[in-house]
Backbone bond lengths (Angstrom), bond angles and torsions (degrees), N, CA, C in turn:
res aa  C-N    CA-C-N  psi(-1)  N-CA   C-N-CA  omega(-1)  CA-C   N-CA-C  phi
1 M - - - 1.447 - - 1.568 110.46 -
2 R 1.316 117.97 119.59 1.499 121.05 177.49 1.403 116.39 -73.03
3 A 1.228 123.50 140.02 1.501 123.71 170.61 1.493 110.12 -69.30
4 F 1.310 114.18 160.75 1.517 117.15 176.35 1.492 110.95 -64.38
5 S 1.284 120.17 -39.47 1.345 122.38 178.05 1.572 118.75 -64.90
6 D 1.315 113.82 -15.19 1.453 122.92 170.31 1.359 120.30 -83.26
7 Y 1.300 122.34 -8.85 1.421 125.05 -175.98 1.547 108.04 -75.30
8 N 1.314 108.90 167.44 1.512 118.18 -178.93 1.591 108.49 -58.06
9 P 1.321 118.57 140.60 1.441 118.02 -176.27 1.533 112.64 -63.04
10 A 1.375 117.39 -28.86 1.442 120.10 178.48 1.513 110.19 -69.03
11 A 1.285 119.13 -41.75 1.450 121.94 173.88 1.545 110.92 -60.17
12 I 1.318 117.18 -43.53 1.509 116.74 -176.94 1.473 109.00 -66.93
13 A 1.427 119.61 -44.01 1.437 121.54 -176.25 1.540 109.37 -69.53
14 A 1.298 118.61 -29.06 1.453 118.56 176.19 1.538 112.96 -70.52
15 Y 1.295 117.03 -38.47 1.502 122.80 176.89 1.461 110.81 -61.46
16 L 1.397 113.51 -54.53 1.496 116.64 -178.55 1.418 113.31 -60.73
17 L 1.267 119.97 -39.32 1.461 123.20 175.62 1.530 115.66 -58.28
18 A 1.389 109.12 -43.49 1.392 112.48 177.37 1.487 120.30 -66.55
19 V 1.421 111.11 -37.05 1.561 120.92 175.97 1.516 108.51 -59.68
20 M 1.321 114.60 -52.36 1.385 123.75 -165.14 1.584 105.60 -75.74
21 L 1.380 117.51 -32.39 1.512 119.76 173.36 1.490 113.19 -57.38
22 V 1.309 118.84 -46.27 1.462 127.47 -178.23 1.549 105.64 -65.11
23 A 1.377 116.75 -49.15 1.381 120.96 -176.01 1.520 114.51 -61.26
24 M 1.262 118.16 -44.16 1.485 123.27 -172.53 1.598 107.50 -79.06
25 F 1.339 125.11 -26.60 1.432 124.79 -173.47 1.526 115.23 -105.36
26 C 1.434 114.05 3.22 1.353 119.10 -179.19 1.586 105.24 -126.55
27 S 1.401 115.64 113.56 1.398 119.74 -172.60 1.560 112.06 -89.15
28 H 1.261 117.74 10.25 1.505 118.57 -175.35 1.569 105.01 -67.66
29 P 1.310 117.01 139.91 1.471 113.62 178.93 1.469 115.78 -70.23
30 L 1.314 119.24 -24.02 1.528 119.14 -179.50 1.574 106.68 -69.87
31 I 1.259 114.14 -38.12 1.505 114.06 179.74 1.555 110.47 -71.51
32 S 1.282 120.59 -35.63 1.469 124.57 174.84 1.483 109.01 -63.20
33 A 1.372 117.68 -45.48 1.441 117.35 176.59 1.532 112.52 -62.37
34 L 1.304 118.58 -47.85 1.466 115.48 -179.79 1.578 116.09 -62.80
35 S 1.342 114.19 -33.17 1.376 117.88 174.83 1.542 112.88 -66.01
36 A 1.361 115.23 -40.30 1.456 115.69 176.66 1.495 113.43 -71.24
37 L 1.241 117.61 -36.24 1.467 120.84 177.08 1.463 110.75 -64.20
38 G 1.340 119.35 -48.57 1.462 122.69 -175.50 1.599 105.13 -62.89
39 A 1.330 117.84 -45.58 1.575 122.54 179.22 1.386 112.25 -56.19
40 I 1.321 117.14 -47.69 1.530 121.75 -178.94 1.542 110.56 -63.79
41 L 1.330 114.45 -43.73 1.469 116.30 -178.78 1.544 110.27 -67.22
42 F 1.390 117.47 -35.78 1.385 118.13 176.53 1.439 114.49 -67.57
43 F 1.334 117.88 -36.20 1.431 127.29 -179.06 1.616 107.29 -66.08
44 L 1.340 114.21 -45.98 1.486 117.64 176.32 1.525 114.74 -66.96
45 T 1.293 113.62 -34.20 1.574 117.35 179.43 1.458 110.70 -70.25
46 L 1.286 123.80 -22.16 1.550 125.95 167.95 1.467 114.82 -71.11
47 R 1.348 118.00 13.48 1.430 124.35 -172.73 1.636 113.92 52.00
48 R 1.329 104.70 49.56 1.577 108.78 178.43 1.566 105.88 -120.10
49 A 1.327 113.29 33.73 1.512 113.35 173.36 1.514 115.50 -72.53
50 H 1.328 115.24 -15.40 1.468 125.76 176.32 1.523 113.15 -76.47
51 A 1.433 118.18 -10.28 1.380 120.60 -171.98 1.607 108.07 -85.43
52 W 1.366 113.16 65.85 1.485 118.56 -174.75 1.517 112.86 -61.32
53 K 1.345 119.51 -33.22 1.362 122.64 -178.84 1.567 111.86 -61.76
54 T 1.365 109.53 -45.11 1.522 115.26 178.60 1.504 107.71 -60.67
55 H 1.342 120.59 -51.16 1.552 121.00 -177.85 1.506 111.72 -56.77
56 L 1.295 115.19 -47.34 1.530 121.24 -178.96 1.520 109.84 -60.98
57 W 1.324 115.36 -43.63 1.514 116.55 -179.76 1.505 111.80 -66.30
58 F 1.272 119.71 -38.40 1.416 122.70 175.61 1.512 113.55 -69.58
59 L 1.363 120.55 -36.06 1.372 125.61 175.66 1.619 110.91 -65.83
60 A 1.348 111.77 -42.15 1.478 114.78 177.17 1.516 111.95 -64.28
61 L 1.307 118.52 -36.91 1.494 126.15 -178.27 1.592 103.24 -66.18
62 L 1.313 119.54 -48.64 1.429 120.74 176.28 1.461 117.48 -55.38
63 L 1.323 114.17 -44.91 1.492 117.21 178.34 1.454 111.37 -69.66
64 A 1.350 120.04 -35.07 1.474 122.45 179.60 1.511 110.25 -64.74
65 M 1.373 117.18 -46.17 1.499 119.54 -179.12 1.520 107.02 -64.06
66 T 1.354 121.77 -41.51 1.387 121.68 -177.40 1.467 110.92 -67.44
67 A 1.322 125.01 -34.87 1.432 126.75 175.62 1.518 114.24 -79.59
68 I 1.328 119.72 -28.32 1.505 117.14 -174.69 1.458 112.30 -79.84
69 N 1.477 114.51 -36.13 1.486 117.42 -173.77 1.519 111.80 -57.33
70 P 1.354 125.32 -42.49 1.488 124.47 -179.91 1.501 107.90 -66.50
71 L 1.313 121.95 -26.27 1.495 118.93 175.30 1.533 117.56 -77.18
72 I 1.347 111.76 -16.06 1.508 120.82 178.84 1.487 110.98 -94.37
73 S 1.345 111.26 -54.98 1.509 123.21 -174.85 1.582 109.33 -97.55
74 H 1.348 117.07 128.67 1.467 116.78 -178.98 1.509 107.92 -120.99
75 N 1.321 118.36 24.11 1.435 121.47 173.02 1.423 112.41 -74.13
76 G 1.345 119.48 157.32 1.449 121.89 179.47 1.615 108.66 126.71
77 T 1.367 111.29 160.42 1.514 114.09 179.92 1.467 111.56 -107.28
78 T 1.473 119.20 -19.30 1.403 119.19 -175.69 1.557 106.24 -95.01
79 V 1.283 121.15 103.64 1.430 123.92 170.66 1.310 121.28 -82.74
80 L 1.328 119.84 120.60 1.454 126.19 -175.32 1.584 111.57 -82.38
81 L 1.335 112.48 -48.62 1.450 117.41 179.63 1.539 108.05 -158.77
82 I 1.300 119.47 169.75 1.370 123.68 177.76 1.574 107.98 -111.95
83 L 1.268 115.10 124.68 1.523 118.18 173.87 1.390 116.18 -125.06
84 N 1.367 116.74 118.15 1.359 121.26 -173.78 1.571 119.27 53.71
85 S 1.392 107.63 42.04 1.528 121.62 -178.06 1.515 111.28 65.66
86 R 1.272 117.63 22.50 1.466 121.59 178.33 1.514 109.34 -125.79
87 P 1.298 118.20 129.72 1.537 117.36 -178.45 1.573 112.97 -72.92
88 I 1.260 115.66 147.00 1.412 124.19 169.49 1.562 106.75 -107.78
89 T 1.383 113.06 111.53 1.401 112.02 -175.38 1.504 116.57 -101.73
90 L 1.274 119.66 152.97 1.459 123.15 173.31 1.538 118.13 -57.64
91 E 1.321 109.73 -35.56 1.563 113.61 179.19 1.526 109.15 -69.89
92 A 1.337 119.59 -44.96 1.477 117.04 177.66 1.557 110.41 -63.09
93 L 1.283 121.16 -32.18 1.475 124.57 -179.91 1.620 107.72 -65.48
94 M 1.339 112.04 -49.56 1.492 115.24 176.69 1.462 115.12 -66.76
95 Y 1.263 118.59 -33.97 1.481 121.24 171.41 1.489 114.78 -60.64
96 G 1.318 118.23 -48.65 1.432 120.46 178.75 1.575 108.45 -63.38
97 A 1.286 119.78 -43.75 1.458 122.80 176.82 1.608 112.48 -57.79
98 S 1.203 113.97 -40.84 1.523 119.59 176.94 1.473 111.19 -66.67
99 T 1.306 116.36 -47.12 1.475 118.43 178.26 1.431 110.82 -66.02
100 G 1.239 120.68 -36.12 1.500 125.52 -179.07 1.549 108.94 -63.64
101 V 1.430 114.29 -44.37 1.421 114.79 179.91 1.579 112.92 -69.09
102 M 1.294 116.80 -28.01 1.475 118.24 178.56 1.476 109.67 -69.12
103 I 1.407 115.81 -45.60 1.476 119.15 175.91 1.416 115.68 -62.71
104 I 1.306 117.38 -40.10 1.514 119.42 176.80 1.521 110.83 -61.98
105 G 1.345 114.20 -44.85 1.428 116.39 178.56 1.553 115.03 -56.74
106 V 1.268 115.82 -42.24 1.467 123.21 178.67 1.611 106.86 -66.40
107 L 1.279 115.75 -49.51 1.565 118.74 174.61 1.486 109.52 -53.63
108 Y 1.350 123.98 -44.51 1.444 122.06 -175.32 1.644 109.25 -69.81
109 W 1.358 111.08 -34.85 1.534 109.37 174.21 1.463 114.89 -69.08
110 F 1.350 122.95 -31.13 1.310 124.77 173.04 1.589 110.86 -69.32
111 A 1.392 115.65 -35.45 1.455 112.68 177.54 1.546 110.10 -68.97
112 G 1.293 115.38 -38.08 1.572 117.52 175.86 1.519 108.31 -62.91
113 L 1.296 121.23 -42.98 1.427 124.72 177.24 1.503 113.76 -61.05
114 S 1.224 121.92 -38.03 1.522 121.88 173.46 1.467 113.11 -68.49
115 A 1.410 119.04 -22.66 1.497 121.24 -179.23 1.577 105.58 -86.98
116 V 1.316 118.59 -25.44 1.472 117.66 -174.64 1.459 111.82 -98.98
117 M 1.246 117.94 -38.96 1.510 122.43 -176.78 1.588 108.34 -94.65
118 T 1.313 111.56 95.49 1.431 120.20 179.65 1.467 112.13 -75.29
119 H 1.369 122.30 172.15 1.512 121.32 179.58 1.532 111.79 -64.30
120 D 1.302 119.32 -30.23 1.448 114.06 176.91 1.490 115.80 -66.02
121 K 1.407 113.47 -37.86 1.529 117.71 174.17 1.437 114.27 -59.69
122 W 1.323 117.84 -42.28 1.451 124.45 -179.63 1.599 108.83 -65.13
123 L 1.366 114.98 -40.06 1.428 116.63 175.48 1.494 113.77 -62.04
124 Y 1.366 112.13 -37.14 1.533 118.93 -179.45 1.557 106.80 -65.10
125 L 1.300 119.47 -47.14 1.408 119.20 178.06 1.540 116.03 -65.40
126 L 1.296 119.32 -45.61 1.396 126.99 175.66 1.580 115.56 -66.50
127 G 1.333 112.70 -33.44 1.425 115.05 179.38 1.507 119.20 -67.89
128 S 1.294 113.74 -23.64 1.502 118.44 178.20 1.545 109.56 -82.02
129 L 1.315 114.12 -29.89 1.555 117.62 174.40 1.420 115.20 -80.18
130 S 1.333 118.43 -45.02 1.489 123.96 -176.65 1.536 111.07 -151.10
131 P 1.301 118.05 98.66 1.470 119.58 -178.74 1.602 109.04 -56.60
132 K 1.272 119.62 -35.92 1.365 123.27 -172.74 1.552 108.59 -71.04
133 L 1.320 117.81 -45.20 1.373 124.73 172.90 1.604 110.89 -55.53
134 A 1.286 117.63 -47.49 1.464 120.68 -179.32 1.458 112.19 -66.35
135 L 1.342 118.61 -31.57 1.410 122.58 177.06 1.601 107.62 -70.77
136 L 1.288 118.85 -42.98 1.445 125.40 -178.26 1.596 105.47 -63.05
137 L 1.307 115.51 -47.63 1.373 117.75 179.10 1.572 118.92 -60.55
138 S 1.376 110.80 -42.00 1.481 121.40 177.45 1.588 106.70 -58.75
139 M 1.214 116.05 -53.67 1.476 123.31 177.87 1.530 115.36 -54.88
140 A 1.292 114.53 -43.85 1.500 124.49 174.29 1.559 108.74 -59.82
141 L 1.286 113.75 -53.27 1.504 117.24 178.51 1.503 114.61 -60.85
142 R 1.372 113.14 -37.97 1.512 115.41 179.70 1.474 113.53 -70.02
143 Y 1.314 119.15 -26.55 1.516 122.89 178.45 1.493 113.86 -76.99
144 V 1.432 117.16 -18.34 1.423 116.03 -177.44 1.551 113.75 -70.61
145 P 1.303 119.54 -43.33 1.531 117.27 172.83 1.532 112.52 -72.21
146 F 1.345 114.88 -32.22 1.501 117.89 178.33 1.458 111.50 -61.37
147 F 1.382 115.82 -45.22 1.463 123.37 -177.08 1.519 109.81 -65.12
148 S 1.310 120.02 -46.27 1.456 118.47 176.70 1.439 114.26 -67.15
149 R 1.301 120.45 -35.39 1.475 122.08 178.49 1.565 110.04 -71.09
150 Q 1.291 118.47 -33.70 1.448 119.29 175.10 1.538 116.38 -71.57
151 I 1.393 110.87 -32.14 1.508 112.80 172.58 1.482 111.08 -61.80
152 G 1.441 118.92 -41.24 1.458 118.27 179.13 1.527 110.92 -65.00
153 Q 1.266 118.20 -39.02 1.506 116.56 -176.13 1.445 108.95 -67.96
154 V 1.355 120.59 -40.39 1.485 122.73 -174.48 1.506 105.43 -69.45
155 R 1.314 118.25 -39.03 1.534 114.62 -178.51 1.345 114.10 -72.05
156 R 1.374 120.96 -28.99 1.520 124.49 177.38 1.490 105.20 -74.02
157 A 1.270 120.50 -44.35 1.583 118.41 173.55 1.450 118.63 -55.38
158 Q 1.481 110.86 -46.96 1.546 110.76 172.70 1.460 117.44 -64.92
159 K 1.322 118.97 -33.14 1.459 120.12 173.56 1.517 111.86 -62.63
160 G 1.398 117.37 -34.46 1.408 119.48 -178.92 1.449 113.23 -67.53
161 V 1.295 120.05 -36.05 1.472 125.17 -177.15 1.509 108.93 -92.22
162 G 1.300 120.65 0.08 1.521 128.21 173.14 1.601 111.48 80.56
163 L 1.371 114.90 22.94 1.509 115.33 174.10 1.474 116.63 -84.52
164 Y 1.356 112.38 -23.80 1.521 116.71 -171.43 1.651 104.51 -106.46
165 K 1.308 113.87 119.65 1.422 119.79 177.75 1.469 112.52 -127.46
166 E 1.291 116.04 149.95 1.451 123.28 -179.03 1.513 111.73 -122.41
167 D 1.348 116.14 33.22 1.513 118.19 -177.77 1.649 107.97 -68.23
168 N 1.266 116.59 -40.40 1.393 117.43 -174.71 1.567 108.05 -146.76
169 I 1.338 111.27 -174.83 1.541 115.28 -172.16 1.533 106.66 -74.90
170 V 1.334 123.01 -31.29 1.338 126.97 -177.94 1.516 107.33 -67.40
171 D 1.386 121.11 -47.50 1.362 124.14 -175.59 1.600 108.96 -63.74
172 R 1.278 113.81 -40.25 1.512 121.16 -175.07 1.607 107.21 -65.52
173 A 1.412 110.64 -41.91 1.509 116.44 -177.45 1.621 107.05 -62.83
174 R 1.405 115.09 -46.86 1.315 115.81 -178.69 1.481 119.75 -67.40
175 G 1.398 116.81 -32.05 1.346 124.74 175.53 1.548 111.60 -70.31
176 G 1.309 114.87 -38.48 1.429 120.95 179.27 1.624 111.52 -64.53
177 A 1.423 108.87 -45.04 1.474 113.28 176.90 1.529 115.22 -57.86
178 R 1.430 111.96 -40.20 1.355 117.37 -174.61 1.650 109.97 -70.81
179 V 1.310 111.50 -34.74 1.539 116.65 176.43 1.464 108.92 -64.37
180 F 1.406 115.91 -43.90 1.440 123.48 -172.63 1.589 108.39 -65.72
181 S 1.273 113.95 -40.32 1.517 118.00 179.29 1.450 109.68 -66.07
182 A 1.370 122.91 -43.30 1.404 121.30 -179.47 1.452 113.72 -71.69
183 V 1.280 118.76 -28.92 1.456 121.25 171.63 1.567 115.57 -69.31
184 I 1.370 117.55 -40.17 1.388 122.10 171.36 1.536 113.37 -56.36
185 G 1.305 113.92 -49.44 1.442 118.30 173.24 1.524 117.15 -52.96
186 W 1.311 110.60 -48.23 1.430 116.17 175.69 1.592 114.68 -58.69
187 T 1.288 115.62 -42.06 1.490 124.27 -179.87 1.585 106.32 -60.52
188 L 1.319 114.98 -46.54 1.501 116.85 -173.68 1.490 108.70 -66.53
189 E 1.330 116.84 -41.45 1.424 122.17 -179.59 1.461 113.61 -67.20
190 N 1.300 118.79 -37.89 1.501 122.90 176.06 1.509 107.12 -71.27
191 G 1.356 122.11 -33.70 1.450 116.42 176.45 1.505 116.77 -67.80
192 V 1.314 113.65 -32.77 1.533 120.76 174.70 1.601 108.48 -64.72
193 I 1.274 116.45 -42.40 1.483 121.37 -176.09 1.550 104.97 -67.82
194 T 1.379 118.54 -39.44 1.385 117.52 -178.55 1.522 115.48 -68.94
195 A 1.413 114.65 -35.99 1.453 122.05 176.82 1.550 108.88 -66.06
196 D 1.280 119.62 -42.76 1.455 120.59 179.04 1.466 111.30 -65.30
197 S 1.415 116.32 -39.90 1.530 120.44 177.49 1.489 113.87 -57.81
198 M 1.476 111.21 -44.77 1.361 118.27 178.18 1.574 116.74 -60.39
199 A 1.453 111.05 -45.17 1.403 116.00 179.07 1.477 114.02 -66.59
200 A 1.429 118.89 -33.17 1.411 118.70 174.12 1.475 114.22 -66.30
201 R 1.324 120.63 -23.80 1.371 121.87 -175.07 1.589 109.41 -94.24
202 G 1.295 117.05 6.22 1.554 119.28 174.60 1.545 112.58 84.05
203 Y 1.344 119.00 25.66 1.502 116.97 176.51 1.455 112.92 -69.66
204 G 1.379 123.13 129.86 1.334 124.66 178.20 1.480 115.14 93.19
205 L 1.279 116.83 -6.17 1.561 121.42 179.95 1.412 116.23 -77.62
206 G 1.430 117.78 -26.24 1.371 121.20 -178.68 1.526 112.83 -166.20
207 R 1.393 120.61 -174.47 1.293 118.73 -177.78 1.567 113.17 -75.77
208 R 1.229 116.15 137.53 1.433 121.72 -172.76 1.471 113.43 -120.25
209 T 1.272 118.13 152.66 1.520 123.99 -177.33 1.584 106.43 -93.51
210 N 1.334 116.29 165.37 1.391 118.11 174.15 1.565 109.22 -142.99
211 F 1.217 118.86 158.06 1.456 127.58 178.94 1.519 111.23 -106.53
212 S 1.233 115.56 140.62 1.530 120.34 178.08 1.527 107.68 -141.24
213 A 1.216 120.80 130.09 1.421 131.15 172.26 1.493 116.63 -78.58
214 F 1.269 119.76 -2.90 1.501 126.64 -172.46 1.494 104.12 -107.66
215 R 1.313 117.59 138.00 1.412 126.87 176.73 1.577 106.71 -129.06
216 F 1.207 117.69 146.66 1.450 125.71 173.62 1.498 106.30 -85.09
217 R 1.390 121.39 107.16 1.301 124.66 -169.54 1.658 108.32 -109.96
218 R 1.309 115.64 -177.40 1.342 122.02 -173.90 1.529 111.48 -65.76
219 Q 1.371 118.78 -36.71 1.568 124.68 178.05 1.520 105.73 -65.75
220 D 1.267 122.78 -39.88 1.411 124.36 -178.77 1.578 109.73 -62.47
221 G 1.348 114.65 -46.50 1.471 116.39 174.57 1.543 114.79 -60.85
222 L 1.330 112.78 -39.58 1.591 117.30 179.14 1.502 105.85 -65.25
223 L 1.293 124.75 -36.46 1.422 127.27 176.04 1.409 114.66 -65.53
224 A 1.327 116.08 -34.37 1.578 118.32 175.26 1.532 110.26 -74.94
225 L 1.325 113.12 -40.67 1.580 113.41 177.95 1.503 113.31 -63.34
226 L 1.302 117.23 -35.96 1.406 121.46 172.66 1.490 117.94 -68.78
227 L 1.398 113.11 -37.38 1.554 118.75 176.98 1.466 111.77 -72.52
228 F 1.413 119.44 -34.45 1.460 114.49 -171.92 1.546 111.99 -68.21
229 P 1.291 125.57 -49.38 1.487 119.37 176.69 1.415 118.68 -62.53
230 L 1.340 119.43 -25.55 1.480 123.49 177.84 1.504 108.24 -75.53
231 L 1.314 122.08 -39.30 1.471 122.08 177.85 1.456 107.28 -76.81
232 A 1.305 122.88 -36.35 1.511 122.68 176.66 1.541 112.21 -55.50
233 L 1.351 111.54 -44.77 1.419 120.11 177.44 1.435 113.99 -59.85
234 C 1.363 116.32 -47.43 1.419 120.64 -176.23 1.513 111.99 -70.44
235 L 1.228 118.84 -34.17 1.482 121.43 171.74 1.513 112.66 -68.17
236 Y 1.254 117.61 -43.34 1.479 122.07 172.73 1.505 113.56 -51.47
237 G 1.388 114.82 -52.34 1.386 123.75 -179.61 1.578 109.91 -56.35
238 I 1.358 108.92 -54.57 1.487 111.17 -179.96 1.571 116.28 -60.30
239 G 1.351 114.96 -35.40 1.510 118.31 173.76 1.509 114.90 -68.32
240 Q 1.429 113.85 -28.31 1.517 113.69 174.44 1.460 113.97 -91.47
241 K 1.414 116.86 11.98 1.468 121.77 175.82 1.510 113.97 58.30
242 A 1.406 112.01 35.68 1.418 113.46 177.00 1.601 113.42 -81.97
243 L 1.248 113.21 -2.65 1.532 118.93 175.12 1.604 112.10 -120.98
244 T 1.348 109.27 48.97 1.487 109.24 -176.90 1.490 105.26 -89.95
245 F 1.410 110.97 138.68 1.466 120.96 -171.33 1.605 109.46 -150.55
246 S 1.203 119.78 130.25 1.515 123.03 179.65 1.563 109.55 -128.79
247 F 1.257 106.19 139.97 1.546 115.81 176.31 1.552 111.76 -96.91
248 Y 1.303 114.41 -20.43 1.463 116.59 -171.80 1.557 109.53 -125.06
249 P 1.301 125.85 144.17 1.542 123.55 -1.90 1.454 111.33 -73.96
250 S 1.475 120.14 -18.29 1.394 118.81 178.14 1.594 106.42 -139.53
251 V 1.298 116.72 161.47 1.440 119.09 -173.02 1.557 107.78 -80.06
252 T 1.383 112.38 125.34 1.410 117.16 177.20 1.512 115.57 -73.08
253 P 1.240 120.39 153.16 1.489 119.90 -176.48 1.574 109.01 -75.06
254 L 1.345 111.93 159.07 1.586 114.77 -175.64 1.455 101.27 -91.21
255 D 1.293 125.49 60.70 1.413 122.38 166.61 1.526 112.29 -92.32
256 L 1.457 110.31 118.90 1.369 113.69 -175.89 1.605 112.16 -112.00
257 D 1.308 118.54 146.04 1.456 120.62 178.66 1.533 105.54 -89.12
258 P 1.310 118.64 172.09 1.384 124.59 -175.81 1.590 111.87 -49.90
259 L 1.223 113.24 -41.05 1.573 115.56 -177.47 1.541 106.87 -67.93
260 G 1.291 118.54 -41.95 1.417 122.22 175.49 1.506 114.44 -52.81
261 I 1.315 112.72 -50.31 1.437 120.24 176.11 1.379 115.11 -59.48
262 A 1.342 120.22 -43.36 1.449 127.61 178.02 1.575 112.29 -64.38
263 V 1.421 113.95 -32.28 1.468 115.80 179.16 1.551 106.00 -76.92
264 C 1.233 122.76 -37.62 1.514 124.88 179.41 1.459 108.63 -62.87
265 A 1.317 115.62 -42.67 1.562 121.33 -177.36 1.486 105.18 -68.07
266 A 1.287 124.85 -47.64 1.432 128.94 -179.08 1.556 110.07 -52.90
267 Y 1.410 112.75 -50.84 1.411 120.58 -174.90 1.517 107.77 -71.05
268 G 1.297 120.36 -35.17 1.491 119.15 175.05 1.606 109.84 -64.11
269 V 1.186 118.24 -45.24 1.500 121.09 176.20 1.627 109.52 -58.45
270 M 1.360 113.79 -39.76 1.490 117.04 -177.30 1.492 110.46 -66.03
271 V 1.312 118.05 -41.66 1.511 118.46 -171.71 1.533 105.88 -81.67
272 L 1.273 124.38 -10.99 1.506 120.24 -179.54 1.565 105.84 -102.01
273 I 1.222 121.60 6.73 1.526 119.82 176.72 1.554 110.55 -64.42
274 P 1.390 123.37 -47.28 1.473 123.05 -178.08 1.477 107.09 -62.47
275 C 1.269 124.17 -40.69 1.488 126.27 -172.24 1.551 107.59 -67.13
276 V 1.332 115.41 -44.72 1.544 118.95 178.80 1.504 108.91 -65.10
277 L 1.273 121.66 -44.92 1.428 123.51 -175.74 1.561 109.22 -69.44
278 E 1.348 116.82 -50.11 1.468 116.95 179.14 1.488 112.30 -65.73
279 G 1.352 117.00 -42.76 1.385 112.75 -178.93 1.445 115.82 -75.00
280 G 1.321 123.17 -25.66 1.368 129.40 174.55 1.589 107.62 -64.48
281 A 1.281 116.96 -47.63 1.429 124.24 -179.91 1.595 108.51 -53.06
282 R 1.261 112.60 -53.21 1.465 122.75 -179.09 1.588 115.60 -55.87
283 L 1.357 110.27 -49.44 1.508 116.81 170.43 1.491 117.15 -59.60
284 S 1.359 111.55 -39.04 1.538 113.13 174.46 1.459 114.35 -64.53
285 W 1.296 116.94 -37.86 1.486 121.23 179.87 1.470 113.32 -69.43
286 R 1.328 116.16 -35.71 1.498 118.87 174.25 1.489 111.36 -68.24
287 Y 1.372 114.42 -36.94 1.616 118.00 -179.94 1.452 104.01 -66.18
288 Y 1.260 122.82 -49.24 1.489 122.12 -172.51 1.571 111.11 -69.34
289 R 1.338 116.97 -29.00 1.458 119.41 172.04 1.462 114.16 -61.96
């Protein structure tokens, strides 16, 4: 059984795009809750339960959005209290909580996406669309660690000769500006060397071939076949307004017709696919060990 992170990058990107598309364009609280639940389970399945800073930051963001919305919007019929002659309504509080859950779910999906979609997978996706864009992206990603490493080397070298001081804010600012200027010069020089090297090797003279370690296999096709009817059902239900919900002027009841129940069930299955695949692969690996 293949883990979700081992699937073809095109299948992973299509899945995450479909999940976040439904989550962002359907404001029903059940869809938002399912999206957040699936994203959190996916994030925890990737062995990122120890990322307490991420969880605390997302929780703080959720609480902030829940608390700020009643202070901005005063719509609603159920008044909880009066603050500075302005009503704080239950509907505004629930709307802020629902919006916060939706945004937190999308952020968790992006966090899981950053863990699964490595830079080589992004280059694989972009390389088939635009080789020049893929080359530009690879060079930009390559310079990020080089740039930070060079900053450390220049700072240590200037400390060794006594040019970099941290006695006060002015000295730190001057030293940082000197280090930044040196690193910018190094980056420009390295860029010129890279361009000359690529021109010497004949880049851009003709059609070139590329190598890819990713292949579209049968499991990728099965994932696409499973994803397509689920997404089609969700979009059809949203288009038929089977998941209509309103917070203002009063909260509408969560009465769903059979189509709405089917849409929620389909989306629930959709958001649990990565957890099932990733968890199943880990259990199989432990069993074989």
